[in-house]
Each structure stands twice: as structure tokens, then as C-alpha cells.
C-alpha positions in Angstrom: 1.5 25.2 -39.5 5.4 25.4 -39.1 6.5 26.8 -35.9 10.1 28.0 -35.1 11.2 27.4 -31.5 13.9 29.5 -29.8 15.3 28.4 -26.4 17.9 30.5 -24.5 16.9 30.3 -20.9 20.3 29.3 -19.4 23.4 27.7 -21.0 22.0 26.1 -24.1 21.0 27.8 -27.3 18.4 25.7 -29.1 16.4 26.3 -32.3 13.9 24.0 -33.9 11.2 23.7 -36.6 8.0 21.8 -35.8 5.3 21.1 -38.4 1.8 20.3 -37.0 1.3 17.9 -39.9 4.7 16.2 -40.3 6.2 16.5 -36.7 9.7 17.7 -35.9 11.5 18.8 -39.1 14.8 19.9 -37.6 16.6 21.0 -34.5 20.0 22.3 -33.5 21.5 22.9 -30.2 24.7 24.5 -28.8 25.8 23.7 -25.2 28.0 26.1 -23.3 29.3 23.5 -20.8 32.9 23.8 -22.0 32.9 27.5 -21.5 31.5 27.5 -18.0 33.4 24.5 -16.9 36.4 26.5 -15.8 34.2 28.6 -13.5 32.5 25.6 -11.9 29.0 26.9 -12.9 27.0 29.2 -15.3 28.2 32.8 -15.5 25.2 34.7 -16.7 27.0 37.4 -18.6 29.0 35.0 -20.5 25.9 32.9 -21.2 24.0 35.9 -22.7 27.0 36.9 -24.9 27.3 33.3 -26.2 23.6 33.1 -27.0 24.1 36.3 -29.3 26.9 34.5 -31.2 25.0 31.2 -31.6 21.4 32.1 -32.4 21.5 33.2 -36.0 24.0 30.4 -37.3 21.7 27.9 -35.6 18.7 29.4 -37.4 20.4 29.0 -40.7 21.3 25.4 -39.7 17.7 24.3 -38.9 16.5 26.0 -42.0 19.0 24.2 -44.2 18.2 20.8 -42.5 14.6 21.2 -43.1 15.1 22.5 -46.6 12.9 25.4 -46.0 13.2 29.2 -46.7 12.5 31.4 -43.6 9.4 32.7 -45.3 7.7 29.4 -44.7 7.7 29.8 -41.0 4.1 30.4 -39.9 4.8 31.5 -36.2 7.7 31.8 -33.8 7.7 30.5 -30.2 10.3 31.6 -27.8 11.1 30.9 -24.1 9.7 33.9 -22.2 10.7 32.4 -18.8 11.7 31.3 -16.3 15.5 31.6 -16.6 18.4 34.0 -16.6 17.1 37.5 -17.5 20.0 38.4 -19.9 19.8 35.0 -21.6 16.0 35.1 -22.0 16.3 38.7 -23.5 18.6 37.4 -26.3 16.2 34.7 -27.5 13.2 36.9 -27.1 14.8 39.7 -29.2 15.9 37.3 -31.9 12.5 35.8 -32.1 10.5 39.1 -32.1 13.0 40.7 -34.5 12.7 37.9 -37.0 8.9 37.8 -36.6 8.7 41.5 -37.3 10.9 41.2 -40.4 8.8 38.3 -41.6 5.4 39.7 -40.5 4.7 36.6 -38.5 3.1 36.2 -35.1 5.1 35.3 -31.9 4.2 33.4 -28.8 6.1 33.4 -25.4 6.4 29.9 -24.0 7.0 28.8 -20.4 10.2 26.9 -20.2 8.9 24.2 -17.8 5.9 23.7 -20.1 8.2 22.8 -22.8 9.8 20.2 -20.5 6.5 18.9 -19.3 5.3 18.3 -22.9 8.6 17.1 -24.4 7.8 13.3 -23.8 4.9 13.8 -26.3 7.7 14.1 -29.0 8.7 10.5 -28.4 7.4 7.7 -30.5 5.4 6.3 -27.5 3.6 9.3 -26.3 1.3 9.4 -23.2 -2.4 10.5 -23.4 -3.7 13.0 -21.1 -4.2 12.9 -18.0 -1.0 11.9 -16.4 1.2 12.6 -13.5 4.5 14.3 -14.3 7.7 14.5 -12.4 9.5 17.6 -13.5 13.2 17.5 -12.5 14.9 20.3 -14.4 17.6 22.6 -13.0 16.4 24.3 -10.0 12.9 22.6 -10.2 11.6 19.5 -8.6 7.8 19.2 -8.9 5.1 16.7 -9.1 2.2 17.8 -11.4 -1.2 16.5 -12.5 -1.5 17.2 -16.1 -4.9 17.2 -17.7 -4.1 18.9 -20.9 -2.0 21.7 -22.4 -2.0 24.5 -19.9 -4.1 22.4 -17.4 -1.5 21.7 -14.6 -2.2 21.1 -10.9 0.7 21.2 -8.5 0.8 18.2 -6.2 4.1 18.9 -4.6 7.6 20.6 -5.0 11.0 21.0 -3.4 11.1 23.1 -0.3 14.8 24.0 -0.7 17.4 22.4 -3.1 16.0 20.8 -6.2 17.3 17.3 -7.2 19.4 18.7 -9.9 21.0 21.2 -7.6 21.7 18.5 -5.1 23.5 16.5 -7.8 25.6 19.5 -8.9 26.5 20.6 -5.4 27.4 17.1 -4.1 29.4 16.5 -7.1 31.4 19.7 -6.4 31.9 18.6 -2.8 33.5 15.4 -4.2 35.8 17.3 -6.5 34.0 16.1 -9.6 33.8 19.4 -11.5 31.0 20.9 -13.6 28.5 19.8 -14.7 28.2 17.5 -11.6 25.1 15.5 -12.2 26.3 13.2 -15.0 29.7 12.9 -13.3 28.3 11.7 -10.0 25.9 9.4 -11.6 28.8 7.7 -13.6 30.9 7.5 -10.5 28.1 6.0 -8.6 28.0 2.9 -10.8 31.4 1.8 -9.3 30.3 2.3 -5.7 29.2 -0.2 -3.1 25.6 0.2 -2.2 26.2 -1.1 1.2 29.0 1.3 2.2 27.0 4.3 3.0 23.3 4.7 3.7 22.4 8.3 3.4 19.1 9.9 4.6 16.0 9.9 2.5 14.5 13.2 3.2 10.7 13.5 3.5 10.4 9.9 2.3 7.5 9.3 4.8 6.1 12.8 5.0 2.8 11.7 3.6 2.8 14.5 1.0 4.4 15.1 -2.4 7.0 17.6 -1.3 10.7 17.2 -1.5 13.8 18.4 0.4 17.4 17.8 -0.7 19.5 20.4 1.1 20.0 18.0 4.1 21.2 15.2 1.8 23.9 17.6 0.3 25.0 18.2 3.9 25.1 14.5 4.6 27.4 14.0 1.7 29.7 16.7 3.1 29.7 15.0 6.6 30.4 11.6 5.3 33.3 12.9 3.0 34.9 14.8 6.0 34.7 11.7 8.2 36.3 9.3 5.5 39.6 7.9 6.0 41.5 10.5 4.0 39.2 13.4 4.9 37.5 15.5 2.3 40.9 16.7 0.9 42.4 13.3 0.5 39.4 10.9 -0.1 40.3 7.9 -2.1 38.5 7.2 -5.5 36.7 4.1 -4.2 35.4 6.1 -1.2 34.2 8.8 -3.6 32.3 6.2 -5.6 30.8 4.7 -2.5 29.5 8.1 -1.4 28.2 8.8 -4.8 26.4 5.6 -4.8 24.8 6.3 -1.5 23.8 9.8 -2.6 22.3 8.6 -5.9 20.4 5.7 -4.3 18.9 8.1 -1.7 17.6 10.6 -4.3 16.3 7.8 -6.6 14.5 6.2 -3.7 12.8 9.5 -2.7 11.7 10.4 -6.3 10.4 7.0 -7.0 8.4 6.7 -3.8 6.9 10.1 -4.3 5.9 9.3 -7.9 4.2 6.1 -6.8 2.3 7.9 -4.0 1.1 10.6 -6.5 -0.2 7.9 -8.9 -2.0 6.2 -6.1 -3.5 9.5 -4.9 -4.7 10.7 -8.3 -5.8 7.2 -9.4 -3.9 7.6 -12.7 -1.7 5.0 -14.4 0.5 7.1 -16.5 3.7 8.8 -15.2 5.8 11.2 -17.3 9.4 12.1 -16.5 10.6 15.5 -17.8 13.8 17.5 -17.5 17.5 16.9 -17.3 17.5 14.4 -14.3 15.1 12.3 -16.4 18.2 11.2 -18.3 19.6 9.5 -15.2 20.0 5.8 -15.7 19.5 4.8 -12.1 16.3 6.8 -11.9 14.9 5.1 -15.0 15.8 1.7 -13.8 14.0 2.4 -10.4 10.9 3.8 -12.0 10.7 1.0 -14.6 11.0 -1.6 -11.9 8.2 0.2 -9.8 6.1 0.4 -12.9 6.3 -3.3 -13.6 5.4 -4.0 -9.9 2.6 -1.5 -9.4 1.1 -1.9 -13.0 1.6 1.7 -14.3 3.1 3.0 -17.5 6.2 5.4 -17.4 7.2 7.7 -20.3 10.4 9.6 -20.8 11.6 12.2 -23.4 14.1 11.1 -25.9 17.5 11.5 -24.3 18.4 14.4 -26.6 15.3 16.4 -25.3 15.9 15.9 -21.6 18.1 18.9 -21.3 17.0 22.4 -22.6 16.3 22.4 -26.3 14.4 24.3 -29.0 12.3 21.4 -30.1 10.3 21.4 -26.9 9.6 25.2 -27.3 8.5 24.7 -30.9 6.3 21.8 -29.9 4.7 23.5 -27.0 4.0 26.6 -29.0 2.6 24.5 -31.8 0.2 22.7 -29.4 -1.0 26.0 -28.0 -1.5 27.5 -31.4 -3.5 24.5 -32.6 -5.9 25.0 -29.7 -6.0 28.8 -29.8 -4.6 30.5 -33.0 -5.2 33.8 -31.3 -2.5 33.0 -28.6 0.1 34.4 -30.8 0.5 38.2 -31.4 1.9 40.7 -33.9 2.9 42.9 -30.9 6.7 42.7 -30.9 7.3 44.7 -27.7 8.5 41.6 -25.8 9.2 41.1 -22.2 10.7 38.2 -20.3 9.7 36.6 -17.0 12.8 35.3 -15.1 10.6 34.2 -12.3 7.3 32.7 -13.6 5.5 30.0 -11.6 4.0 27.3 -13.9 0.6 27.6 -12.3 0.3 31.2 -13.5 0.2 30.3 -17.2 -3.1 30.4 -19.1 -4.9 27.3 -20.2 -4.6 26.5 -23.9 
């Protein structure tokens, strides 16, 4: 079965073809980072318009890479939510229009389920069950994953997610957009002893997170630096960045270790954009060696939003329940869609 995946939840347009017998056939992605950079963040209307321009050329690209005519597609999976409403509508309309033209079934996929399952696309894939740390955009959650659609929330952020804290702290330091990768790179040149920032909820004895106070701590330290926030020197920026990254990494690592101990599981999966962070990977790998558990990551190209994870999640659901797809092309989108509301596969 060949499934076309369409992803358009925010600022990346991704399409991919996944074959349940031969694996990922092709994928293509367009990032809107350059377009949104001058605004310091995603502009929803511009994002939606750009998805319209990119979707069909990317479709032709993935078909050409796979060497398949579009008639060979067996089903189409698209991101139904959560995300920006206008952006979701573009991908949904493209997917359902194409399915109608080809008389193929369609399936709406939860964006975060795509991230959760994306490590299974790697050469070393985890077996169920496992604990998953989902760190994507506005989401930071710890989940127990017992199978496709079988997710138990262990804990989540009570305010800012880790990704939001990265972007907002980077903006405070004048690092531009997107801030996460920039502040991580800068942290590599910082002195780890210069600033010790708070580790929010590190000892809360639950699996919840809170990062808004850490962002405030970055602002306070920057204001109190020798040059003040307006004239802070580059080395001081690097030192603050290092203190910030170390604080977030320490909290994420400690919560993951606690969740594994609580569940008795020995497999940890990291999913989402922050999963590409080098410092986080090093910390988790060190903890895994010490505590004797295995940690799995998506391939770097699949950490951010992409069509491959949507095609793959759709294929897994269809393998378990072929009736999950429909020929009803009257689509709707769900900009707010809690992961625990989706149906088991």
C-alpha cells in the first residue's frame, strides 16, 4: 500500500510517499524560515499563501523521485491538526481534492502522532512500549506509548514549552529567528560556570514542566550584565545561552529518567524539533549509559515538521484498520486537538 502524506500545519510544506512493503519512497520539504525571518516569527496569512504555492510542485517532485504516476497512490494522509487553521486548510484541501480526482480514500492524521512515531522511520527503531518525550513547537509532553493510538499522558508543560523558551530567550538576546538553533550554537562558546539559571520543577516529583520562569531569568541576567541588555557583549551572550541551554537540558533529562523509572520501561524515544539539539542528545546518551536504558531519535531531517511522518503515521493506522480512511471528502481541520482525544488504531 502506497500512502501520500501531506503536512502543512505551520511553516513547512512537506509531502512524502510511504510504501508499507518498501518503506519511504520519497519526500520533499519547503521551509518558510527565510520568509518569516524579517518578521521575527511566523505570520499565519503568509504561511497559508506559501503552502498554496508549494504543495503541487512538491507533489510532482515526490512522484518523480519515486518514479510513480499519481494513480499508483492507494491512500492520502494529511495533517488535520493541531496547527494554524489557514495552513491546515491548505493541506487538507489539496489532499481531499486530489483524493476525489483519483477516487482514493483520505485519512486525517494528528500532527503530534506523526512526531511521536517518526523515530520508527530510523534504521534502529524502538519496539512498543516506550516512554516518549515530545518536544515540538508549543508542546512539551512525556507520554507512555503502548502502540499506535495508545498514548498515556504522563506530564506536560504548564506554560511555555521548551521550544517556545528557546525561541523567546534567543529573541531576548538579539539572536533573531528561528531562535532555537541559534541559541544552541552560541551556547557552545559559553562558560558553564558563568551563570547558573533555575531548573524549574526539577524536584516537583511529577512529570510536568514549566519554562516561562527560565525565560524571565534570562531577561534578568541580561539586564544585569555589564553592558545591560542593549549593549551586552558577545561572550556574555554566549555565557547566558550556555546557562539557559544547560538548565533546560538538565530538566528534560531528569524528567525522562524519572518517567522511565516510574513506568519500569527501558526504552526512551525523543520526538520533535528540540530532539535535534546536540546538548540534549549528549545529556540523554550519558544518562542512558549510566542508567542502562536505550534512547532513540528520529533522523535529523525528520525532527522538524515533514510529510514523511504523516505518510508513515497514516500507513500504520491503515495497516491496522483499513476502514480508518474514507471517501467522504468534506474535510474539516482541528487547530486545537489534544493527543489523548485521538482514536486507537
